N, C-alpha and C positions, 0 to 999 in steps of 0.2 A: 721806571718803565716809560713814563712820559717826561720829556724834557723840553726846554726852550730851544728854539732854532738859533744857531750861531752862523751867520753868513760866511764868516772866514773859513769855517771848517765843514759846513754842511751843504753849501750851494752846489758844489761839484757833484755830490752824491745825488741830490734832487734833480739836477740837470740831466744826469745820466738816466734816471728813471723816466723823465719825459722823453729823452731821445730813444730809449728802448721801446717806448710806446709810439714811436714815430710822430711825436709831437714836438713842436718848437718850444723850448723852455723859455719862460719869461726872463728878462734881464735880471741880474742879481739885485739891482737897485729898485726893481718893481716889487720885490717881496717885502711885506711889512715886517717890522721888528717883532710883532706878536705872532710868531710862528711856533708850532709845537710838533715834535716828532715822537712817535711811539715805536719802541722796540727796533729802532733803526730800519723800519719797514714802511712807514707812512708819515705824511706831514699834512698839516692844515693850518691856515693862517687867518687871523682876524684883521680885517681892514677896518680901521677906526673911522668913524664919521663924527661930525660936529653936531649930531642930533642924537636921539635916543635909540637908534638902531645901529647895529654893526653888520658887516658883510663877511661871511665866511668864504674864503676863496683859495685858489691854488691847492686844491685837494689832490694829492698825488701819492701813489704807493709804488713800492718796488714791484715790478711786474713778475718777478720770480717768486713772490709770496703766494702761497696757495689761496684759493678762493675762500676756503673755510677760515684760514687765519686772517685774511683781509676783513672778513665779516666781523670777527671778534674784535680786531684792532680798531676798525672803523667805529664800532659802537663805543669802545672805550675812549677813543680820541674825541669823538663828537661830544660825549658827555662831559669830558674834561674841559673842552674849549667853551662849551655853553656855560659852565661854571665860571670860567675866566671872564666871559662876556658880562655875566651878572656882577662879578667883582669890579669890573671896569665901569659899571653904572648903566649898562644898556638894558632896555626893557624889551627889545625885539631883535631878532636876527634873521637875515636874509641869506640865501645862497642860490646861485644860478648854476645848474649842471644838467647833464643828460645821461651820465653813466647809471645804468639801472641798479647796480649794486649799491652805489652811493646814495641814490634816491631812496632805496629801500631803508638804508640806515637812518637817513634823515626822517623818514616817516615813522620808524620805530622810536625815534627820539621826540616825536610829537609835532614835527613840521607838517604844514599843510601845503598842498600843491595849489599855487595861485594862477598858473597859466600853462596851457599846453602849447602855446604858439610863440613864446618869447624867442627872439633872435638876438644874438650877441654881436655888437659892433664895437670897433675900437679905432682910434686914430692917434698917431704919434704927433705930438706938438713939438715942432722943431723950432 
């Protein structure tokens, strides 16, 4: 049910999900190798760091999946990815998001809200 992300065969599917949500998909090379897909409906990636924390990022689901199914799959995927983070030696995990359903899933998994005012910035290094 949960499997490892394979860029060569999965990127097009995930990019389609982002586009259906009118979001710009990240470039394929920006997605970490430690990505996981559940039931071909949702994906989540572990961004490794050189410290004792990991960052969960690029949380995306097929917008055609029902809200009820997304809730169940999110809980399964988050639990699985947290176990993977432990196996990789991390002692803490961070995530930055604003989608209410995803926030609720993280709270069910024991995440604590650290800020209500974080803004997200990025810059391409050319």
